C-alpha positions as CSV (number, residue, x, y, z in Angstrom):
1,M,-29.1,26.2,30.1
2,V,-25.4,26.6,31.0
3,G,-23.2,24.4,28.8
4,L,-26.0,23.4,26.4
5,G,-26.1,24.8,22.9
6,G,-28.1,24.2,19.8
7,W,-31.1,26.4,19.6
8,G,-32.8,26.3,16.3
9,V,-35.8,28.0,14.6
10,G,-37.9,26.7,11.7
11,Y,-41.3,26.7,10.2
12,G,-43.7,23.7,10.3
13,V,-45.4,23.7,6.9
14,A,-48.0,21.1,8.0
15,S,-48.8,22.8,11.3
16,G,-48.4,26.4,10.2
17,Q,-46.4,27.1,13.3
18,V,-43.0,28.6,14.0
19,E,-41.0,25.9,15.6
20,V,-38.3,26.7,18.2
21,R,-36.0,23.8,19.0
22,V,-34.2,24.1,22.4
23,P,-31.8,21.9,24.3
24,A,-34.2,21.3,27.2
25,L,-37.8,22.3,28.2
26,D,-36.6,23.5,31.6
27,D,-38.2,26.4,33.5
28,E,-35.5,28.9,32.6
29,T,-35.8,28.2,28.9
30,L,-39.6,28.3,28.8
31,A,-39.5,31.6,30.8
32,R,-37.5,33.2,28.1
33,L,-40.1,32.3,25.5
34,A,-43.2,33.1,27.6
35,D,-43.8,36.5,26.0
36,L,-44.1,34.7,22.6
37,A,-46.5,32.0,23.7
38,G,-49.5,31.5,21.5
39,P,-51.1,29.1,19.0
40,L,-48.5,29.9,16.3
41,L,-45.5,29.0,18.4
42,C,-44.3,25.4,19.0
43,V,-41.4,24.8,21.3
44,K,-39.6,21.4,21.0
45,G,-37.0,20.1,23.3
46,T,-35.9,17.3,25.6
47,D,-37.3,16.6,29.0
48,P,-34.7,18.1,31.4
49,E,-34.3,14.7,33.1
50,D,-33.2,13.2,29.8
51,V,-30.7,15.9,28.7
52,V,-27.1,14.7,28.3
53,P,-24.9,17.6,29.4
54,D,-22.1,18.8,27.2
55,G,-18.7,17.5,28.0
56,P,-15.4,16.5,26.5
57,Q,-14.8,13.2,24.7
58,T,-13.3,10.8,27.2
59,D,-10.0,9.2,26.3
60,G,-10.9,5.7,27.5
61,G,-12.7,3.7,30.2
62,D,-12.7,0.3,31.8
63,G,-11.0,-2.1,29.3
64,W,-10.6,0.3,26.4
65,R,-8.7,3.4,25.3
66,L,-9.5,5.8,22.5
67,L,-6.9,5.9,19.8
68,D,-8.5,8.4,17.4
69,T,-11.8,9.8,16.2
70,T,-12.7,11.4,12.9
71,G,-15.6,12.1,10.6
72,G,-15.9,10.4,7.3
73,G,-13.4,7.6,6.4
74,L,-14.9,4.2,5.8
75,P,-18.3,4.4,4.0
76,G,-21.4,3.7,6.0
77,T,-21.7,2.5,9.6
78,G,-20.4,-0.7,11.1
79,T,-17.4,-2.2,12.7
80,Q,-14.0,-3.7,11.9
81,I,-11.2,-5.3,14.0
82,A,-7.5,-5.2,13.4
83,T,-5.3,-7.9,15.1
84,S,-2.0,-7.2,13.3
85,E,0.1,-4.3,12.1
86,Q,-0.8,-5.1,8.5
87,Q,-4.5,-5.1,9.2
88,Y,-4.1,-1.9,11.2
89,V,-2.2,0.0,8.5
90,A,-5.1,-0.9,6.1
91,L,-7.6,0.5,8.6
92,W,-5.5,3.7,9.1
93,D,-5.5,4.3,5.4
94,A,-9.2,3.8,5.1
95,L,-9.9,6.2,7.9
96,G,-7.3,8.8,7.0
97,I,-5.7,8.6,10.4
98,A,-2.1,9.7,10.9
99,R,-0.2,6.5,11.6
100,E,2.1,7.9,14.2
101,S,-0.9,9.1,16.3
102,A,-2.5,5.8,17.3
103,M,0.0,3.1,18.2
104,V,-1.1,-0.4,19.4
105,D,0.9,-3.3,20.8
106,F,-0.7,-6.2,19.0
107,Q,1.0,-8.7,21.3
108,T,-1.3,-7.5,24.1
109,E,-4.1,-5.5,22.4
110,V,-6.5,-5.4,19.4
111,A,-7.9,-2.4,17.6
112,I,-11.6,-1.9,16.8
113,W,-13.3,0.6,14.6
114,F,-16.9,1.8,15.3
115,G,-18.6,3.8,12.5
116,V,-21.5,5.5,14.3
117,G,-24.3,7.1,12.2
118,H,-26.1,10.1,13.5
119,G,-28.2,13.0,12.3
120,G,-25.6,15.7,11.7
121,C,-25.3,16.7,15.3
122,G,-22.6,16.3,17.9
123,I,-22.1,12.8,19.3
124,R,-19.9,11.4,22.0
125,L,-18.4,7.9,22.7
126,D,-19.1,7.4,26.4
127,D,-18.0,3.8,26.8
128,V,-17.1,0.5,25.0
129,V,-19.1,-2.3,26.6
130,I,-17.4,-5.7,26.7
131,N,-20.0,-8.3,27.6
132,T,-18.3,-11.6,28.1
133,E,-21.6,-13.3,29.2
134,Q,-23.4,-12.4,26.0
135,S,-20.3,-12.7,23.8
136,K,-20.4,-9.2,22.3
137,I,-18.7,-5.9,22.3
138,H,-20.6,-2.7,21.4
139,A,-20.3,1.1,21.7
140,A,-22.2,3.3,24.1
141,T,-22.7,6.8,22.6
142,S,-24.7,9.8,23.5
143,I,-25.9,13.1,21.9
144,P,-25.1,16.0,24.2
145,G,-27.2,19.1,24.2
146,N,-30.1,19.4,21.9
147,P,-31.0,16.2,19.8
148,E,-33.9,18.2,18.3
149,A,-31.3,20.2,16.4
150,C,-30.2,17.1,14.5
151,T,-30.9,16.9,10.8
152,D,-32.1,14.0,8.7
153,E,-28.6,13.9,7.0
154,L,-26.7,10.8,7.9
155,V,-23.2,11.5,9.2
156,V,-20.8,8.9,10.3
157,T,-18.3,9.5,13.0
158,S,-15.4,7.0,13.3
159,Y,-14.0,5.9,16.7
160,L,-10.9,3.8,16.8
161,V,-10.2,2.1,20.1
162,A,-7.7,-0.4,21.6
163,I,-8.9,-3.3,23.9
164,P,-6.6,-5.5,25.9
165,R,-6.6,-9.1,24.6
166,N,-7.3,-10.4,28.1
167,R,-10.6,-8.5,28.2
168,L,-12.0,-10.1,25.0
169,P,-14.8,-12.6,25.2
170,E,-14.4,-16.2,24.4
171,P,-15.0,-17.0,20.7
172,P,-17.2,-16.8,18.9
173,F,-18.3,-13.2,19.7
174,V,-19.7,-10.3,17.8
175,I,-18.8,-6.6,17.6
176,H,-21.5,-4.0,16.7
177,V,-22.3,-0.4,17.2
178,D,-25.7,-0.4,18.8
179,P,-26.3,-2.1,22.2
180,A,-29.4,-3.9,20.7
181,G,-27.4,-5.2,17.8
182,P,-27.5,-4.3,14.1
183,P,-30.8,-3.6,12.3
184,A,-32.7,-6.8,11.3
185,G,-31.5,-7.9,7.8
186,L,-28.2,-6.1,7.9
187,P,-25.7,-8.8,9.2
188,D,-22.9,-7.0,7.4
189,E,-23.2,-4.1,9.9
190,F,-21.3,-6.1,12.6
191,T,-18.2,-8.2,12.8
192,A,-18.3,-11.9,13.8
193,V,-15.1,-13.2,15.3
194,S,-14.6,-17.0,15.4
195,E,-10.9,-17.0,16.4
196,D,-9.6,-16.9,20.0
197,L,-7.9,-13.6,20.0
198,R,-6.9,-13.7,23.7
199,P,-3.5,-15.3,23.2
200,A,-0.6,-12.9,22.5
201,G,-0.4,-12.0,18.8
202,A,-3.4,-14.1,17.7
203,E,-4.9,-12.8,14.4
204,T,-8.2,-13.0,12.6
205,V,-8.2,-14.8,9.3
206,S,-7.1,-12.3,6.6
207,E,-9.3,-11.7,3.6
208,D,-6.7,-13.5,1.5
209,E,-7.0,-16.7,3.5
210,P,-10.0,-19.1,3.7
211,A,-12.0,-18.6,6.8
212,T,-12.3,-21.6,9.2
213,P,-15.9,-22.1,10.3
214,P,-16.7,-23.2,13.8
215,D,-17.8,-26.8,12.8
216,N,-19.7,-29.2,15.0
217,G,-21.6,-26.6,17.0
218,V,-25.4,-26.6,17.4
219,V,-27.9,-24.5,15.6
220,E,-29.4,-22.5,18.5
221,A,-30.3,-18.9,19.5
222,G,-27.2,-16.6,19.7
223,V,-24.8,-18.7,17.5
224,V,-22.4,-16.8,15.3
225,I,-21.1,-18.1,12.0
226,V,-18.7,-16.8,9.4
227,E,-20.5,-14.9,6.5
228,D,-20.3,-16.3,2.9
229,V,-18.6,-19.5,4.1
230,A,-20.4,-22.9,4.5
231,T,-20.6,-23.9,8.1
232,I,-21.4,-27.3,9.5
233,L,-23.5,-27.4,12.6
234,K,-25.8,-29.9,14.3
235,F,-29.5,-29.3,14.0
236,H,-31.8,-30.7,16.7
237,L,-34.7,-32.4,14.9
238,S,-37.2,-31.4,17.7
239,C,-37.0,-27.8,16.5
240,S,-39.5,-26.2,14.2
241,V,-38.0,-24.9,10.9
242,D,-40.2,-21.8,10.3
243,I,-38.2,-19.5,12.6
244,I,-34.4,-19.8,13.1
245,G,-32.1,-17.9,15.3
246,P,-31.0,-15.4,16.2
247,I,-28.0,-16.3,14.1
248,N,-25.5,-13.5,13.9
249,S,-27.8,-11.3,15.9
250,T,-30.6,-11.7,13.3
251,L,-33.8,-13.8,13.5
252,W,-34.7,-15.6,10.3
253,R,-38.0,-16.8,8.8
254,A,-38.6,-19.4,6.1
255,P,-41.3,-17.8,3.9
256,E,-42.4,-21.2,2.4
257,Q,-42.8,-22.9,5.8
258,K,-46.0,-22.8,7.9
259,E,-46.0,-21.6,11.5
260,G,-44.5,-24.4,13.7
261,A,-43.5,-26.5,10.7
262,T,-41.5,-29.6,11.6
263,P,-38.3,-30.8,9.7
264,P,-39.0,-32.3,6.3
265,P,-38.7,-36.1,5.9
266,P,-35.2,-36.0,4.2
267,W,-33.9,-34.2,7.2
268,L,-35.2,-36.9,9.6
269,E,-33.5,-39.6,7.5
270,D,-30.1,-38.2,8.7
271,A,-31.0,-38.4,12.4
272,N,-28.3,-39.4,14.9
273,D,-29.3,-39.1,18.6
274,G,-31.9,-36.5,17.7
275,F,-29.5,-34.4,15.6
276,A,-28.7,-34.1,11.9
277,E,-25.6,-32.6,10.3
278,A,-26.6,-29.3,8.7
279,E,-24.8,-27.0,6.3
280,L,-25.5,-23.3,6.9
281,L,-24.7,-20.5,4.5
282,L,-25.3,-16.9,5.4
283,T,-24.8,-14.5,2.5
284,S,-24.0,-10.8,3.4
285,N,-24.5,-9.1,0.0
286,E,-28.3,-9.7,-0.1
287,P,-28.9,-11.0,3.4
288,S,-30.2,-14.6,3.3
289,L,-29.7,-17.9,5.2
290,S,-29.9,-21.4,3.9
291,I,-29.9,-24.6,5.8
292,T,-29.2,-27.9,4.0
293,I,-29.5,-31.4,5.4
294,N,-29.5,-34.6,3.2
295,E,-29.5,-32.4,0.0
296,T,-32.7,-30.7,1.0
297,T,-32.5,-26.9,1.5
298,I,-34.7,-24.5,3.4
299,R,-34.1,-20.8,2.6
300,Y,-34.6,-18.0,5.2
301,E,-35.1,-14.2,5.1
302,P,-34.3,-11.8,7.8
303,I,-37.2,-10.7,10.0
304,D,-37.8,-7.0,10.2
305,N,-40.0,-7.1,13.4
306,P,-38.7,-9.9,15.5
307,D,-40.6,-9.0,18.7
308,Q,-42.2,-12.1,20.4
309,L,-40.8,-14.4,17.8
310,T,-38.5,-17.3,18.9
311,M,-36.9,-20.4,17.6
312,A,-39.0,-23.2,19.1
313,C,-37.5,-26.6,20.0
314,G,-39.2,-29.5,21.9
């Protein structure tokens, strides 16, 4: 039990038992409670093999360094990236971070914010994973001590990190908090980057400038597009149209299309070497995706349970 805090006591209304929450169900802890054992006592805790020991917040790792951490700041969970001093100042102000405490050389680095949601207990940023093969960057966090002591209250802890430009993936890539990606149907909980930020001083398109979509790519699993901006991609007409994606880490279903439905006739009229030029529009306010070919549109909704569902192409 050394170094592990977070004991808690409560009453289970449904079970009628006194509930004791401990960091770990190890022999030493259970021995302390042996004299109280009985049908009215329930001891909850983590398997000793799964316990994350307490420890200080690291100040960095392979390919990243911690600039600052704070509770509160930007509302909700999610990510943002700053690629210039102007963008960084806006991020500072939103997070309430002292500007002199977290300096970045934007010729050689970028700054990324992770807003990590957790249940009112201690959390630690252990690593920032830069996956160039899968074109994504995500946080790796842990809850030291006793996760049973966490509450149902959502608390957001902000982590601001710097990453060298030469460690960034090729565009397009995505930034999100959870290793598995954002929850289905919440594409606004991650940041899609379509610009090449590896050259010195390169910037993302500011909110005051029109975004430049990655035209002439192909609609396929894993593609990333700019939200709320029409994007022109090639759609392979051998693909079914009922399930599309993942696009921006989300799988999409057309509720009006039958399973395995083939492209409608107007789409086939625009065929060129098996492809047709498609206009994609992903809206972030109320998550939806539309694909339009030859003035014929199919609308899609995010899939809540995407397991074993895939985009099928011949």
